[in-house]
N, C-alpha and C positions, 0 to 999 in steps of 0.2 A: 503495500500501501504505500510505503514512505517511499518507493523508488518511482510509484507513477506520480505522485505530486511533485518529485525533483523534478521530472522528465516533463512537465507542465510549466513551472516553471522555467526552466530552460528555451520550451515553444513560448514564453513570453518574453521571453529576454529583448528581443530583438524589434516589438512593437513597442515596448516599454521606452526601449533608448531611441528611436526616430518622437515616443512623444517626450516623453523628457527635454529632448533636444530642441524642439519645430516646435514645440505647444505649454509646455512646463518654465520651463530655461526663462522665453520669452514672455514670459506672463508675468512670472516674477519683476523682471527687468522692469513692463511699465510701470508697473505694481508700485516699484521702488522709485521712478522717475517721479511719480504723480506725487508722496509728498518731500519731494527735494525742492530747495528753493527758486527761483527764474534763472541762479545763473550755472543750473544742473548738478550744485554738488549736495552729497547724500550726509554731508558732514550738518546740515543745517534742517531738520526734516520739522516741517508744516503741515497744518492742515489747509492755508489758505486756498490752494488750485481746486480743493473739493468744496468749499464755501462760495469763493467763482463759478465752480458749475452750475450750484444753484440760486444763482445769483437770476436779476430779474428776465436779462437779453438771454442765457443763453438755455436757461430753464424753458421758455415760451418758442426758444429753436429746436429742447426737446420734445416738447407736447407736440410742437408741427410737425415734426417727424415721424412720430407715434401715428397722428389722424394722418397722415400721408399712404405709412403704411399700415393705416387699419381701411382705411377705405381703398388704397389697390386691391388687399388681399381679399374685401367683400366683391368688390366688382371681377375680380378675375376668379374667383369660388363660382360665378352665379354664370361667369363664360365657360370655367372648363367642366363645371359639373354635367351638363348636359353634352358636352362632345364625350366625356369618356363613359358616360351611363350610354351613347349611340354606339360606340365603340363595342361596350361588353358585349353588347345584343348583337352584332355587326357579323359579316362571314369575319373568315379569316382572310380574304384576299383586300377587303376592303377597311379589315385592322390595320394590314399592313400597309396600304396604303396611307391612311391616316398618321400612323406612328411614323411614316416616313416624310410626312410635310410637317408632326409635328418637329420632328429631330433632327430636319434641315438646317435650322439657323444656326446650328451649333458648329456647322463644318463654316460659317465666315465668321472671321474677326469681331467681336462685341463692338469695336470704334468703330468698323464697317457698319456695321447694323446700324448704329447711332446714326452716321451722318446718314445712313440710305431714310432714315423716317424722317431725320430732319429734310432732307431732298423733298420727299414726298409730300409734307406739311408744309413748308416755305412757302412766300409770297409768291414762287413761279415755283411751284412745284403741282404734282402732279393734280391733286384734290383743286387747288383755287384754279389753276388751269380749264381742270374742265367744267369746274361751277362761273368761270368767267367767259368758256367758249360758248355755252347753252343759253348767256344772259339772267342765272339765278341770281349774281350777285354784281354789283357795278365793282368792286373794289376788293383787294383781297382779304380773306381773312387770316387774322392771327391766330395759328394753329401753333404754334411754338413760341419758346421765351415765356409761360404762362403755365397757369396751374393746368391746362388742358391738355397741352403738351408731353409736361411733365408725368400724367395720367398714363397717359398713349405710351411711353416712354416704360414706364411701370409694367402697365399691365400683359406687352409682346414680349417684355424679358421674363416677367414669372408665367406666363400661360402654361408651358414646357412641364415648370415645374410643380404644376396644379394637377395637369392632366395627367402625367402620367402614375404617379400613386393612387389616386384614385381611379383609374381604369384598373388598375393592379389589381386593388380589395375587389370591384367591382368583377371584373374576368373569373374572379374562382367564387363568384355567388352560384348557389345551385340553382340554377332554374326552374327545378320541378318543385319549392317551394313556392315561387311565386305561383302559376298554374294553382298549386293546392289550396290556395290563399282563395284563390280568385273564386274557386271552384267550391267553398267553403262557405262561400259569403260574405266574406272581405271585399272591403270599397277598393281603388285603385290605391286612392289617399291612407287607408289601412296598410294596405300590403306596403306599400311604399317607405312606410314609416317604422312598420314594424320589420322588414325583411331585407328591401335594400337598403336603409339607412344605416341599420349596426353592421350591415358587411362594409359599408361604405365610410365607415368611421373612423379606422385605422387612418388608410387612406388619407380621409380628409384631412383629419389633424394633423398628419405628419405634412401633406402641403404647404398647409398654411404657416407653418413651422417654414417651411421652403422657403414660402415666399415671403412673410412679413418680416423675419430675422435678416435677410440679407437686404431688402427694402429700406428700414431704418436704420442702417448703417451707408446704402450706397450712396456714392457721391460724384459720379460720372454721368447720370440721368440728368438731374438736378443741375449739371454745370452746363449740358449740352441740349436741353430743353424746358429746365425751367424758368432759367434766367435769374434775374439777381433778386426778383423777390420771392423768390423758393427754395431759399436756402436753407438746407438741411445738415443735421450734426453731423454727416460725413462731410460734408463740404467744410466746417467749421473747420473737425482735426483734422483735416488736411490741411487747411491754409496754416493752420498751428504750427505743424510740424515743417511744413516745408517753406513758408513766408515768413511768417513772426519767427519760427526759430526758438518758440516758445514750446520745449519739451516737456517742461512738467506738466504745463499746463493742459495740454493737447492729449498726455498721457493719463493727465487725470478726467477727461473725456472721455478716450478711451476705456478706462478701468471702471467707468461708469454704465457705459456702454453694455461693454462684458456679462457686467454684472443682471442688467437686462436681459438679455440672452441667456444666461448661464438659469436665471429663475425661467422665462417660459420652456427652456429644454429640461428643466426638473420637473416642472409641472407635468409635461407629456411621458417622461418617463414612469411619475407618482401615478398619472391617471389613466394613462392610454399605451398601456404593456403591448407592441407589437406583434411579442411571442406568445400572448397568452390568446387563447380564439376567444370567439365572443360565442356565445349560445344564443340563436335565433329561433324567436316564438312563435310559430303561425297563431296562436290563439293570444 
């Protein structure tokens, strides 16, 4: 028995080593910097950086980032669920075609995709050119450098990360349970709430986390599509590290953001363990 335990420890050594190098040590470095003074020395530990994080301006940016991430997640979920649901009931050929179309954007560089959206939504882009040519509008619509452009970029970026986990959960659904539910007199709504939704919850929660957390800390899409009025916390952190060179304050912002992320992940592990099978009841 002790030999098997030692063997397991040996197998865990390589991933533990890389986890230590690329996650734990950088995490402690960031946390250490967050308590340092503005000149970056650890000899003068201070809480001033964290006090400044919760000041009026930065707190409002945190709240605005949270709101943008929440709205993006809800809109993306409303679009992703019908796609995943359709894929779950589609033929194998149709599933493969839709899967290919969903994965296809990943073959292109992320910055190239953002520039493509800017081209489509720009004043002389595809949408404005089409609307101007048919006389629906007299002047170009402002579709970028505002909140609309920000949401379009976020939804376009996040849609695959919600469709794929939802499809993975719904594709394992026992279709005979749906037929049995309807045959036993349950309405379509009752069938959805008691059978389809329990199957979808693990993928739904995973997809929400994959969407909400990266959106909360994203800085590229607000920079390209959001304009100056839609600065998010990721933009502030980038500015503190690369322009203001205030690494202690940037580290404090990063530490708070990481704490929020860990809270969401902990709640997911605590209440939605994907390794546990869900019991679905027809009645």
